[in-house]
N, C-alpha and C positions, 0 to 999 in steps of 0.2 A: 354619178348620183344615183343612188338606190331609193326607189319610190314604192311605197305600199299603197295600192289603190284599192279602196274598199267601197263596194256598192251594196246598198241595203234595201233599195226600192222594190216593192212587190210588183211593180210594173215592170215590163221589159222594153218593148218599142216605144211605149208612150212616156216613159220616165224623163223628166227633165234633169234630174240629178245624175242619171246614167249618162245622158248626152252631154251635159255640161262637164262633168268630171273627165269624160273621155276627151272632150275638147281641150281641156287643161293639159292632158297628157300628150295630146297631139302637138300642141303648140310648144310645149316644153321640149319635145323630142326635135322639133324643127330647130330650135335654137341650140340645144345641147346634145351633141351627137353621140355621148356616151351615158345613156340613161337605161338603167335596167329597172324593170316593173314587175313587182309581185302582185297578182290580182287575187282579190278575195270578193267573191260574190255571197254575201250572207243570206241573201234571199233564196238562193239555190242550195247552198250548203250551210244551214243554220247551225251555229254552235249549240251543244247541249247546255241545258241549264245547269247550274251549279247544284250538286247533290250532297248528301251527308258524307259519302265516301270521298268526294272531292275535297271538301273542307278539311276532313281528317287527314288526307294526303298532303294537302297545301301547307298545313300547319304541323308536319312532320319533319324534321331534319332528313335532308335527302339520304344520308348514310344509313338511316333507320326505315326508309320506305320499303315496303313489301312490293312484290310483283303486281299485286292487285292495286296498290296504291299508285304505282308508276303508271299503270294502265288508266286509272281514273284522271290522271293529269296529262294523258297523251296528247289531247287536242290542245289544252292550254299551253303546254310546252311548245307545240308547233306554232301556235298563234304568237307566243312571247318571243320565240327565236326569230321570226320574221319581223316582228316589231323592232326588236332591238338591232337587226341587221340593216334596217332601213334608215335613210337620212330624211325622208319626207314622207308625210302621210297625207294622201288625198282622200277625203271621206264624203261620199255622196249620201246625203241624209234628208229624206223627205220628212216633214213634220207630220207625224201621226197622232191626233188628239192632244196637240200642244207640246208633244214631246218626241223622243227618237223612237224608231220602230223597235219593235220587242226583239228582233234579232240582233240588233246593234247593243241592246241593254245586256243580251247574253253574251255577245262578245266582250264587252266591258268586264263583266264578271269573271271571264276567263283570262283576261291580261292584266288585270290588277292584282298582282301577286307579291306578297311580302317575301323579300330576299331576291326577287327577280326584277320587278319593275319599281319597287319601293322598298326602303328599309325602315325599320322600327327599332328604335333604341329609347325605351322609356326613361332611362336614367339621364337623358340629355335634355336640355332646355327645349330643343325643338325635335321631338322624338321621330318624326316622319321626315324622310328625305326621298326625293323622286330620283330614280336611277336613269332615267331617259333624259339626257342633257343635250343642249344645243341643237334641237331639231325643231321643225315647223309642222304644223298642222294646217292644211287647207280644208275648209269645210264648204262644201257646195250644197246648199240647202234649197229646199222648195216648200212653199206654203200655199194653202188654197186661198187664203184672203190676203189682205194688205194690212200695214200698219204694225208688223211684227218686229220691225227693226229697232235699234236702241232708242231712237227718238219718236217711235210710233206710238199710237194709243193702245196697241195691243201687246206692247213690249212685255208687260207684267204676266202675260198668258204664254209668252214664249219660254218654255222649259228645256227647249232643245240646245240653243247656243250656250246659255250659261252652264247647263249640266256638262256638255262636252268640254268647255273651257275649264270647268273646275276639276273634271277627271284628269285631263291631260296635264294641267299645271300641277296637280298633286304628284303626277308621275314625273315631273321635271321638264316638260317641253318648254322650249324657250319662247315659241312664237305661235300664235293661233290667228289665221286670218279667214274670214268668211265672205262668201259671195251667195247671194240668195236671189231666188225668182219667186214672185208672188203672183196672186190673182188667178191661180189655175182654175178655181171653181167658177170665176167669172168669164173667163175667155175674153175674146174679142180685142179691142184695141189695148186695154189695160194689161192683158197678158202679154200681147206682142211687144209692147214698150217695155214691160218688165224684163221679158227674155233677151231683148236687144241690149239692155243696160247690164244684164248678167253675163251675156256673151263678151261684151267689151271689157268688163271687169275681170273675167277669166283669162282673156288674152293678156291683159295688163299685169296680172299676177304671175302668169307663166313667164313673161318677159322678165319681171322683177326677179323671179327665182332663178331664171336661166343665167342671170349675171354671176351666180355662184359658180358656174361651170369653169368660168376663167380663172377662178382660185383653185380649181381641182386639177391636179396633174393629169388625171385620166381623162379629162373632158377636152 
């Protein structure tokens, strides 16, 4: 099983998403002996924003791209290659101002590529088709306050999970699962309870995913 592990938190040692996403990888490796992990720390190596040169290159057929165009897409090609090569995506995503960290938005802009991660045929009834099929996204989220889950009073302000789901479903991902810890700004018992529940959910998810190893000849 090939896993792409992406961290985005500006925090390092104090990050809940870093610790919980690492716990998921640890638990998965405990149950599945043949797991290879590609690690992306976007906080330490943020992708560049999309530029005019990037857009021109991305919408030019590969055979007509100049050396400058290929260089403009170098980071994007690297990110897309490792995305396509992975079976499972584990995303550590703290909520910043109701949405994803800016470095993750830059990452999304680099991997949403016509002809690579989605196709576009305007003459067809459904012109867009995702090219990443049969894969799973695990979102490990963290929120400063509570009530941002689907049944909570602050769900309408949660632009992180719906956005991530829309992007990856557009690209063709089959399944998206989320674990979240809340109440970081409050601390105390509320945070401890939320962390305990998130840790248990992470372990359960890792156990669920690890059952696929028995279906993989290499595992």
